[in-house]
N, C-alpha and C positions, 0 to 999 in steps of 0.2 A: 327851069329853075323857079320858077313860080310853083310848082307841084310842090318842091322840096321845101321852100318856104312855108306851104302850108301843111304839111306834114310836121315841120318842126314847132309850128303855132300849136296845131294840135296834140302833139305830145306832151307841150309845156303846160296847154292847160289841162291836162288830165294829170300831169305830176302836180301841178297847184291845188287842182282840186281834190285830188289824193289826201294831199299835205295838209289842206284844210279841213277836211272830212275828219282825218285822223286826229288834230289838234282838238275841234268840238268833242269828238268820243273822248278821248285820253281826258279832257278835262272835266266832262260830267263822271265820269269811273273813278278819277283821284278824287273829288267831292264825295262822291257815293263809298269810297272805301272806308271810311271811317265807320258806316252804319252797317259793314259787313262783318259779323264775328266770329263765322266758321266757314271755313275752304279745306279743299283740300289738295293735297300736293300736285296732281298733274295739272290740274287748271291754275292753281297759285291764287294767291290773295288779290291780284291784280284783273286776272280774267272773269274771276267770280263776280268781282264789283262791276267789271264791264256788263256780265251777264244780267245782273241785277238791275243794272242801271238802262236796260234796255238797248244798249249800243253793239250787242254782239255782232251783229249781221254789217252793221255800218263800219265796225272793223275790219271786218274782212272785205267791204267794198272799197273802203279807203285803201287797205293793200292793194287790191287789184288794180285801180285806178292809178295809184303811183307808179307800181311796178310795170303796168302798161303804159305809161308816161315814159317812165326812162328807158324801157325798152323801145320806143320808137324813137327818143334822142340817142339813143345810141347805136340804134339801127341808122340813123340818116348822119351822125358825125362818122361812123367807120364808113357809109357809102363817099361822103365826101374826101375822105383820106384815100379811099381807093381810087376812087375818079381823078384825086391828083397824082398819085404813083403812077397810075396810067399813063396819063399824059406826059411824066417826066418832070412835073412840077416840082418845087421846092418844099418840103414842109421840115420847118426847123431847122433849115440848113440843107438838106439834103445828102444823099451818098455823092452824087456826082460833084457837088461843091467840095465837099470834103477830101474826095480824092483830088481835084484839082489844086485845092490849096495844098495839100500833101505834096504833089510833084513840085510846086512852086516853093515851098520850104526847103526842100531835098537839092534843087537847084542852084538857090541862093546860098545853103550851105556849102555846097560842093564849089561855088564860085568863092567862097570868102575863104574857105580853105585853099584853094590855090593860089588866091591874092596873099594871105598868109606865109606861103611856102615859099613865095619869089620874092 
């Protein structure tokens, strides 16, 4: 259990680091966009300003950090759901619970119809 918590914390910090780095690079590029007077369509105005402000590699590092953090968190989330499914625990109600409630509903409806007929 402790190992899973460590992975969630690591994934959360990677994601947070990527988001904060992206915000810093994005802010610098947007502030520099007014000074960029020429750009071509493939990189575009934003990426040209990003390159001119010196944040091009930081942008990609932020994308990689954020992606890795999201991947680690998603992996842990999927793993915890898989463990609960294998253990037969309920996830949002669970299929066993739904089937049991369905049988109860059918039995009550049949009993009320029998009572109404007599």
